[in-house]
N, C-alpha and C positions, 0 to 999 in steps of 0.2 A: 234742635234741628231734626227734621224728619229724614231719617236715613233710608227710607224705603222709596225714595224718589225714583230711583232707577227701575224699581218694580212697577210703579205706576206708569212711568214712561213706556216700559216694555208692553204693558197691557194696552195702553192707548195706541200703540203702533201695531197691535195684532197678536201679541203673545198670549197664549191661553194658559200656560203653566210657567211658574217660576220655581226653580229648584233652590232651596235655601240651605246654606251652611252658616254657622255662627262662629265668630272669632271673639277671643277675650281681649282684655285691655293691652295684652302684649302681642296681639296679632296671631295668636295660636288658635287652632281649631278647638272648639269646645262643644259639649253637649248640654250646656247650662239651660235648664228649662226656662228660667226667667228671661234669658235672651231670646229664645224661640217665641215665648209668649208675647214679649214686648214687640217683636217684629211682626208677628201675625196680627196682633191687635192694631198696630199702627197702620198696616195696609188696609185692614177691614174698616177702620174708623174713617179712612179717606173715601170709602164707598167703592173701593176697587174690588171687582168680583173675579180677579184672576185666581186660578187654582194654585194654591201654595203646596209644593211638594217638599216635605221636610226630610232632610237626610238623616241617616243613622250612622254615617261614617265620618263624622266630624272630629272625632278625638281618637287618636291611634290606640291608646291603652284602655279605652272604655270597655267595660263588660257589656254583655248583651243586655242586661237589665238596665244599665245606664243608657245604652243606645236607644232603647224603646220607651223610656220613661216619659219623654215629651209627647210621644204619640198617644200614650194612654191618657195623658192629661188634656192634650189639645184636640185630639181626634180629627186630624187633617183629612181632607178628601183623598189625598195621595201621599204616599211615603215610599222611600226606597230602603231596602235592607239587603246589604251584601252578606249572604250567609256563609261565604267562604273564608271569613276571618277567624 
């Protein structure tokens, strides 16, 4: 099942940017690169051109290196980084 449906719907109703957080199988925030990659690819495969803003604050105990690893690999158009942590 395509779980990015809400992103596609948002784009079709005028949203230009979607801010993404990932959750693990237990419903906890995660910085798992595989989850970010899967979500980004699934939206792009549907032909949706919404800008995907990838968070870096999805996992409370993540180091800065872990927080930016998905940005280095996926190179999103936009990302957020709270430097106050």
